[in-house]
N, C-alpha and C positions, 0 to 999 in steps of 0.2 A: 357321802360327802367327806372330803378330807381338807383340813385347814392346817397349814404349817405356819407358825408364828415365830419370827426370828427374835433373837435376844435383844436387838438394839431398838425395838419399838416399844411404845407404851403398852399398858395393860389392855387386854382384849375384852370386849363386851359382846356377847352373843344374845340377841333378843330371842325369847322363847314365846312364840305366839301359837294360838290354837291352829292346828293344821289337820286334825282328824286322825293322826297316826301316833302310836307310841314310838319311842325312839331309844335305841341303844347307843350310848355315847362312851367312847374311851378317850381319855385325855391324859397325856403324859405328866401333866402338872395338876395338882388339886386346884379346885376353884371354889367360888362362893356363889350361893343362890339364896335369896331371902335371908341374908345374914347367917346362913348355915354353911358349913364346909361340905363340898361335894367331892366324893372319892374319885378314884381313877377310872372306874368302869361302872356305869349306872344305866338303869332302864327308867325312862320317864314315861308315865302313863299319859292318858289324854289330858292335854292342857286346855284349860278354859280361861282362867285368869292370866293376864300377861305378866311375865317376869323376865329377869335377865340372868345370864351366867357370866360371872366375872372371872377371868384368869390372868394372872400375872406371869412374868418371866417367859422364857422360850417354851414352846409346847407344840405337840402334834395333837390334833383332835380328829377323831374318826366318828362319824355319825351314821347309823343305819336307820332309815325310816321304814318301820315295819308295817305289816298289814294291820288294820285297825283292831283285829281280833287275835293278835299273835301273843299277847301276854301270857295267857293260860298255857300255851304250848311251851314257851321258853322258860317261864318262871314257875309254873305250877300253881299260880294264885289267880283269883278272879280279877278281871280288869278293873272293877270298881274300887279295889283296894289301892290302886295307884292313880286314880283321877286327881289331877292337879298336884301330884307329888312324884317322888322317885324312890327307887330302892337301890342300895349299893349291891351290885351283883357279887362282889367279893365276899359278902356275908352269906351267900346262898351256897348250899352244899354242892350243886353241880359244878359251879365255877371253882369253889375252894378245893374240891377233890383233885382237880387237874392243875391247880395253881395257875389259873388263867391270868390273874393280874400280874403275877411275877413273870410269867412268860411274855406278856405284852410289854412290860417295862424293860425287859432285857432283850427284846427282839432287835435285830440289827438294822431293820428298815421298815418303812411303812408297808411295803409289800408283804413282809413277813407278819406284821401285825394284822393286816387284812386277812391273811391266810389262817391265822389262829382264830380270829373272830368268826370267819366263815365256817371253820370246822366245828366250833362250839355251837353255832346256831343250827347247822345241819344235823348235828348229833341230837340236839334237843328236839328238833322237829321230827326226826326219825322215830323217837320214842313216844311220840304223841299219837293217840288213837281217836281223838274227838273228830266228829264230822262237822266241818265248818262250812258246808256247802250253802246252807240257808243264810248265814250271816255274811258270807262272801258275796252272795248274790245281792243281799239287801244293801250292804255298804257300797258296792259298785253301782247299784241303781241310783242311790242318792248322790253319789259323786257325779253322775251324768245328768241328773235331774233334781234340782233342789227347789223346784217351784212349789207354790202353795198346795197343789194337788198331788204332790209326789208321795206323801205318806199314805193317802187313801189308795192310790194306785198300787203302792208296794204291798199293802195288806191284801189287796185282791190277788196280786201275783203270788203271794205266799199262802193264800187261802187261810189267813190267820186273823184273829181278833186284834183289836188295838192293844189289849193287855198282853197278849202273847208276844207281839212284836216289841212292846216295851220291855218285857222280861228278857227277850233275846238280846237286845242291845245292852241293857244294863249289866247282864251277866258276861257277855263276850266282848263288848266294846268299852263299857265302863261309864257310859252316859246314855241319856234317853235318845230315841230316834229323832225327836224334834230338835234337840240340841245338836245332834250330829249333822242333821240337815242344814241347820243354820251355820255351822262351822264350814260345811262344804260350800255353801253360798258365799260366805265371807272369803274363803280361800280363793275362789275363782275371781272375785272382785279384787282381792289383794294382789294377785298375780298380774291382773290387767293394769292395776295402778303401778306396780313395780316396773312394768314394761312400757309404761306411758301410752297405753292403748286407749286414749281418750282425748277429747278436746276440752270438755268440761266434766266436772265430777258427776254431774247429773247423767252423763252418758253411761258411766259405769253403773249408776244406781238403777236406771231403767232397763239396761241390758241384762241385769242379773236378778230381776224380780223384786227389787226393793220398791216400796210404795212411792217413795220420792227421795230427793237428795238428803233430806233431814234424817230419814229412816236409815239410809246408808251410813251417814256420819255417826249416828247413835250406835249402830252395830260395830262400826270400825273402832270407836272409842272403847266399847265393851271388851273387844278382843286384843287391842293394842295399848290402851291407856292414853291414846292421843287422837287428835283429829286427822283425817287424811292430809290436809294441808300442812299440819305440823310435821307429819311423817315425811311428806315429800320435801319439806324445807330442809331436811337433813341430807337430801340427795342432791348431787350436782346437776345443773342443767334445768332446774325447775324454778319458775317464777310464779309465786302464788297469785291467784286472781284477786282483784280488788273487790 
């Protein structure tokens, strides 16, 4: 994702909601998150609590949505260390050694910035020797099926105990399999809401395995901090139901 924000517009707000993926973000101007300054290049871990990134002035923002289990390969730390937080990549030796931040800030174009980030990520992945086949299968399975029976089915497919699957997710994704499944369920519903694929909110609730509309609203508030109707009221072309 690339966002270019011109000088003559007001400050920019980027909502950060749970989406099941860690994210590498480069921004040409420093920002603010939770009253703390955010540097030029960061990796965000799994997001659970909703928050916002605020950026003033003109900027370019580039975001790479990574595999759920990519943090260990790219940063050399366990995923759980970054859950609901971020790390300044410029503070890490692999990026500092090649002056990645300076190269990005001095790059002549977005295309050049993308090439620099691509090269950095590919180099980090090439040096990684961990077998991710089990967690890759597990996360893909829950993305496809976040129903109530999904975790039991997954344990059978992995020939693993509940505790083993729990450890696998906590180590390589940073959250429990149950929470990851809930985030996958929320994300599917969230995208349907964004694309107005419903007549009533209950359509989304029942289509995605929520017990009822109230259950869907509770989960939506948990991950966004607002109700679906409040969220949609911010978008053009929506009239809230009475």
